[in-house]
C-alpha positions in Angstrom: 171.9 -24.0 146.1 175.4 -23.3 147.6 174.9 -19.5 146.9 171.6 -19.7 148.9 173.2 -21.6 151.8 176.1 -19.1 152.0 173.6 -16.3 152.9 172.8 -18.1 156.1 174.7 -19.9 158.9 173.8 -22.7 161.2 172.8 -20.3 163.9 170.1 -18.8 161.7 168.8 -22.2 160.9 168.8 -23.2 164.6 167.0 -20.0 165.6 164.4 -20.6 163.0 163.8 -24.2 164.1 163.6 -23.1 167.8 161.0 -20.4 166.9 158.8 -22.5 164.7 158.7 -25.4 167.1 157.6 -23.3 170.1 153.9 -23.5 169.2 154.1 -27.3 168.7 154.3 -30.2 171.2 157.3 -29.6 173.6 159.3 -32.6 172.4 159.9 -31.0 169.0 161.4 -27.9 170.6 163.3 -30.0 173.1 165.1 -31.9 170.3 166.2 -28.6 168.7 167.4 -27.2 172.0 169.4 -30.4 172.6 171.0 -30.0 169.1 171.7 -26.4 169.9 173.3 -27.4 173.3 175.6 -29.9 171.6 176.8 -27.3 169.0 177.4 -24.7 171.7 179.4 -27.2 173.9 181.5 -28.2 170.8 182.2 -24.5 170.1 183.1 -23.8 173.8 185.4 -26.8 173.7 187.2 -25.5 170.7 187.4 -21.9 172.1 186.4 -21.4 175.7 185.2 -17.9 175.6 182.2 -16.7 177.6 180.7 -13.3 177.0 177.1 -12.2 177.5 175.0 -9.0 177.9 174.1 -7.6 181.3 170.5 -8.8 181.0 171.7 -12.4 181.1 172.4 -11.9 184.9 168.6 -12.0 185.4 168.5 -15.5 184.0 171.7 -16.8 185.6 170.6 -15.5 189.0 167.2 -17.0 188.5 168.8 -20.4 187.8 171.1 -20.1 190.8 168.3 -19.2 193.2 166.2 -22.0 191.9 169.1 -24.5 192.5 169.8 -23.2 196.0 166.1 -23.6 196.9 166.4 -27.3 196.4 168.1 -27.6 199.8 165.0 -26.4 201.7 162.3 -27.5 199.2 159.3 -29.4 200.6 159.2 -31.5 197.4 162.8 -32.0 196.2 161.7 -34.1 193.2 159.3 -31.4 191.9 162.0 -28.8 192.5 164.6 -30.8 190.6 162.2 -31.3 187.7 161.3 -27.6 187.7 165.0 -26.6 187.7 165.6 -28.9 184.6 163.1 -26.8 182.7 165.3 -23.7 183.3 168.3 -25.1 181.5 167.7 -22.8 178.5 168.7 -20.0 180.9 172.1 -21.5 181.0 172.3 -22.4 177.4 171.5 -19.0 176.0 173.4 -17.0 178.6 176.7 -19.1 178.9 176.5 -19.8 175.2 175.5 -16.3 174.1 178.7 -15.7 172.2 178.6 -19.1 170.5 174.9 -18.8 169.5 174.0 -15.2 169.0 175.7 -14.5 165.7 173.2 -14.3 162.8 173.5 -13.2 159.2 169.9 -12.2 158.7 167.8 -12.2 161.8 165.0 -10.1 160.1 164.5 -12.8 157.5 164.5 -15.5 160.2 161.7 -13.7 162.1 159.9 -13.1 158.8 159.9 -16.8 157.9 158.8 -17.6 161.4 155.8 -15.2 161.0 154.8 -16.9 157.8 155.0 -20.4 159.4 153.1 -19.1 162.4 150.4 -17.9 160.1 150.3 -21.3 158.3 149.7 -22.8 161.8 146.9 -20.3 162.2 145.4 -21.2 158.9 145.5 -24.9 159.6 143.9 -24.3 163.1 141.2 -22.3 161.5 140.5 -25.0 158.9 140.3 -27.6 161.6 138.0 -25.4 163.5 135.8 -25.1 160.5 135.5 -28.9 160.2 134.6 -29.2 163.8 132.0 -26.4 163.4 130.4 -28.4 160.6 129.8 -31.2 163.1 128.9 -29.1 166.2 127.6 -25.8 164.9 129.5 -24.2 167.8 131.1 -20.9 166.8 133.4 -21.0 169.8 135.5 -23.6 168.0 137.0 -20.7 166.1 138.2 -18.9 169.3 140.5 -19.2 172.3 141.3 -22.6 173.8 139.0 -24.5 171.4 140.9 -23.0 168.4 144.3 -24.1 169.7 143.1 -27.5 171.0 144.7 -29.5 168.0 148.1 -28.1 169.2 147.4 -29.2 172.7 148.5 -25.8 173.7 147.1 -23.0 175.8 145.7 -20.2 173.6 147.4 -17.6 175.8 150.8 -19.0 175.1 150.2 -19.1 171.4 149.0 -15.5 171.6 152.2 -14.6 173.4 154.3 -16.2 170.6 152.3 -14.5 167.9 152.6 -11.2 169.8 156.4 -11.4 170.2 156.9 -12.0 166.4 154.5 -9.1 165.8 156.6 -6.8 167.9 159.8 -7.7 166.1 158.2 -7.2 162.7 156.7 -3.9 163.7 160.1 -2.8 164.9 161.6 -3.8 161.5 158.9 -1.8 159.6 159.3 1.4 161.6 163.0 1.5 162.5 165.0 -0.5 159.9 165.5 -0.4 156.2 163.9 -3.4 154.5 163.3 -4.6 151.0 160.4 -6.6 152.2 158.4 -3.8 153.9 155.1 -4.6 152.1 155.4 -8.2 153.1 156.3 -7.3 156.7 153.3 -4.9 156.9 151.0 -7.7 155.6 152.4 -10.2 158.0 152.0 -7.8 160.9 148.3 -7.1 160.1 147.6 -10.8 159.8 149.4 -11.6 163.1 147.4 -9.0 164.9 144.2 -10.2 163.2 144.8 -13.7 164.4 145.1 -12.4 168.0 141.3 -11.7 167.7 140.7 -15.4 167.3 143.1 -16.3 170.1 141.1 -13.8 172.2 143.6 -13.0 175.0 142.4 -9.8 176.6 145.8 -9.0 178.2 147.9 -9.7 175.0 145.5 -7.7 172.8 145.6 -4.7 175.2 149.3 -4.7 175.6 150.0 -5.1 171.9 147.9 -2.0 171.2 149.9 -0.1 173.9 153.3 -1.3 172.5 152.2 -0.4 169.0 151.4 3.2 170.2 154.8 3.5 172.0 156.6 2.3 168.8 154.7 4.8 166.7 155.4 7.7 169.0 159.1 6.8 169.0 158.9 6.6 165.2 157.4 10.1 165.0 160.1 11.5 167.2 162.9 9.9 165.2 161.6 10.3 161.6 160.0 13.7 162.0 156.4 14.7 163.0 153.8 15.1 160.3 150.0 15.3 160.2 150.0 12.5 157.7 151.9 10.1 160.0 149.9 11.1 163.0 146.6 10.5 161.1 147.9 7.1 160.0 148.7 6.2 163.6 145.3 7.3 164.8 143.6 5.3 162.0 145.6 2.2 162.9 144.7 2.4 166.6 141.0 3.0 165.9 141.0 0.1 163.4 142.6 -2.2 166.0 139.9 -1.3 168.6 137.2 -1.6 166.0 138.4 -5.1 165.0 138.1 -6.1 168.6 134.6 -4.8 168.7 133.6 -6.8 165.6 134.7 -10.1 167.2 131.7 -11.2 169.3 133.7 -13.8 171.3 136.5 -11.3 172.1 134.0 -8.5 172.9 132.2 -10.9 175.3 135.5 -11.8 177.0 136.1 -8.1 177.7 132.5 -7.6 178.9 132.9 -10.6 181.2 135.4 -8.9 183.4 133.0 -6.0 184.2 130.7 -8.2 186.4 131.5 -6.5 189.7 129.3 -8.9 191.7 131.4 -11.9 190.7 134.6 -10.0 191.6 133.1 -9.1 195.0 132.2 -12.7 195.7 135.8 -13.8 195.1 136.9 -11.9 198.2 133.9 -12.3 200.4 132.5 -15.8 200.0 133.7 -18.5 202.4 132.5 -21.4 200.2 132.3 -21.8 196.4 131.7 -25.5 195.7 132.5 -27.6 192.6 129.8 -26.0 190.5 131.0 -22.4 191.0 131.6 -20.6 187.7 135.1 -19.0 187.3 136.1 -16.8 184.4 139.7 -15.9 183.7 139.7 -12.8 185.9 137.8 -14.2 188.9 139.9 -17.3 189.0 143.1 -15.3 189.1 141.7 -12.9 191.7 140.8 -16.0 193.8 144.3 -17.3 193.4 145.6 -13.9 194.7 143.4 -14.4 197.7 144.9 -17.9 198.2 148.4 -16.5 197.9 147.6 -13.9 200.6 146.1 -16.5 202.9 148.9 -19.0 202.4 151.5 -16.3 203.2 149.5 -15.3 206.3 148.4 -18.6 207.8 150.4 -21.5 206.4 153.4 -22.7 208.2 156.5 -22.5 206.0 159.6 -20.4 205.8 158.3 -17.2 204.2 161.8 -15.7 203.9 163.1 -18.6 201.7 159.9 -19.9 200.2 158.6 -23.4 199.6 161.3 -24.2 197.1 161.1 -23.7 193.3 158.2 -25.6 191.9 157.0 -26.8 195.3 154.1 -24.5 196.0 151.2 -26.6 194.6 150.5 -28.6 197.7 149.9 -25.4 199.6 147.6 -24.1 196.9 145.7 -27.4 196.7 145.0 -27.1 200.4 143.2 -23.9 199.7 141.3 -25.5 196.8 140.2 -28.2 199.2 139.2 -25.6 201.8 136.9 -23.8 199.3 135.8 -27.1 197.7 136.8 -26.4 194.1 136.0 -28.7 191.2 138.2 -31.9 191.3 137.5 -33.1 187.8 135.1 -35.9 186.5 136.2 -38.4 189.2 135.9 -36.0 192.1 138.9 -37.7 193.7 142.6 -37.0 194.2 144.5 -33.8 193.4 145.5 -34.4 189.8 142.5 -33.1 187.9 140.1 -30.2 187.7 141.4 -27.0 189.4 143.8 -29.0 191.4 146.4 -28.9 188.6 146.2 -25.1 188.3 149.1 -23.1 189.6 148.9 -19.5 190.9 148.6 -18.1 187.3 150.8 -15.1 188.3 154.5 -15.3 187.9 155.1 -12.7 190.6 153.2 -14.4 193.4 154.6 -17.8 192.2 158.2 -16.5 192.5 157.5 -14.9 195.9 155.9 -18.0 197.5 158.5 -20.4 196.1 161.7 -18.3 196.4 160.9 -15.8 199.2 163.3 -12.9 199.4 165.2 -14.3 196.4 162.0 -14.1 194.4 161.7 -10.4 195.5 165.2 -9.8 194.1 164.3 -11.5 190.8 161.1 -9.4 190.4 163.1 -6.2 191.0 165.7 -7.3 188.4 163.0 -8.2 186.0 161.4 -4.7 186.3 164.9 -3.1 185.9 166.0 -5.1 182.8 162.6 -4.9 181.1 161.8 -1.2 181.8 164.6 1.0 183.2 167.4 -0.7 181.3 165.9 -0.4 177.8 164.8 3.2 178.6 168.3 4.1 179.7 169.8 2.4 176.6 167.1 3.6 174.3 166.2 0.1 173.2 162.6 0.4 172.2 162.5 -3.2 171.0 163.6 -4.6 174.4 161.1 -2.3 176.1 158.3 -3.6 173.9 159.2 -7.3 174.6 159.8 -6.5 178.3 156.4 -4.8 178.7 154.7 -7.9 177.1 156.4 -10.3 179.6 155.8 -8.0 182.6 152.1 -7.9 181.7 151.9 -11.6 180.9 153.4 -12.4 184.3 150.2 -10.9 185.9 148.1 -13.6 184.4 150.4 -16.6 183.9 153.1 -18.5 185.7 154.9 -19.0 182.4 158.2 -20.3 183.8 156.6 -23.7 184.3 156.1 -24.3 180.6 158.9 -24.8 178.1 157.2 -22.3 175.7 157.4 -19.7 178.5 160.9 -20.4 179.6 162.4 -20.4 176.1 160.4 -17.3 175.0 161.3 -15.5 178.3 165.1 -15.7 177.6 165.3 -15.9 173.8 163.3 -12.8 172.7 164.8 -10.3 175.2 168.3 -11.6 174.2 167.3 -11.2 170.5 166.2 -7.7 171.2 169.5 -6.9 172.9 171.4 -8.5 170.1 169.5 -6.4 167.5 170.4 -3.2 169.4 174.1 -4.1 169.8 174.3 -5.0 166.1 172.8 -1.7 165.1 175.1 0.2 167.4 
């Protein structure tokens, strides 16, 4: 037992606990983050030494700008509560030296993948039991599949996708005694994405897989056998998407041009109007534009971090969107939906500071990894850049922790290999 424990340190255990609690109810992850914070504070007290990679400036500036926006926020309580959610930005940046020291990060990610797949198996079994009662095949897909976790399927798809990227990187670019296991886990993780049915995540994961494989061919030597294998894998991935009726229908749904045209031309929608994922997000882009053009607030500074919902709800009222079963108030139906776009959310809430953060995000997630030849950070960065087009993920703990933890892990991996 002692020999087993010596192979790991407390940081490996904390990282594993943080990762495997991300798909669960937020209070589980919060408890582990609190424990991590206490350990980091104790270590800083014993030896006050702060050192972090350049990418941490993105998170520190984000936290700083959010705090500054409190002074002009239209809803100071909401801004304060939103700032509290960003505390992991401080924890993992200021405490980088105290936390990011692992004995076997690959094994930690591998165990996380196994536990994620166990979650997936349990969700599938629960869906089967519900199917026996309802005969509704949609219980195996998307939000209905992840309902027992009380989690949005898109966020679960993001977490599965991030672990998939790390495992794929290990398979292609690192020596591993568990390569067969890693390949099996990678295939299963991608396969579960079909049930989660996120169009964006699926598309970007295929793109990232292609980039990784091209990089692998360049570094390991080109051969027809490797090229053929890559082509077969891509075709297989696309074919798998085609065999999933629910996923295929979700891709077909976005090709309804009349619905897209209506989003920008109609002046009234009503509570019964049908919105799919794409049309709702396009409508929210329209709302963002109209708020910026017509609503009275300081566009240079923004509404204050986390304080944009009242402005968006005014637009929902103007177009008479669904208010939930009661039809009253602004705490149900579409009136709890944010902009579903991290870029517009940052711009409307932080103004010019938001513009600076978007530029920093693009730099650290694209130009910086390209300059430093960090293909892992590039893959993780592309996933977050794309995800930001469809989700305002910094308003959920899963999003905040993932947004800082995985890029820093990718940076740590590169530094360790160098």
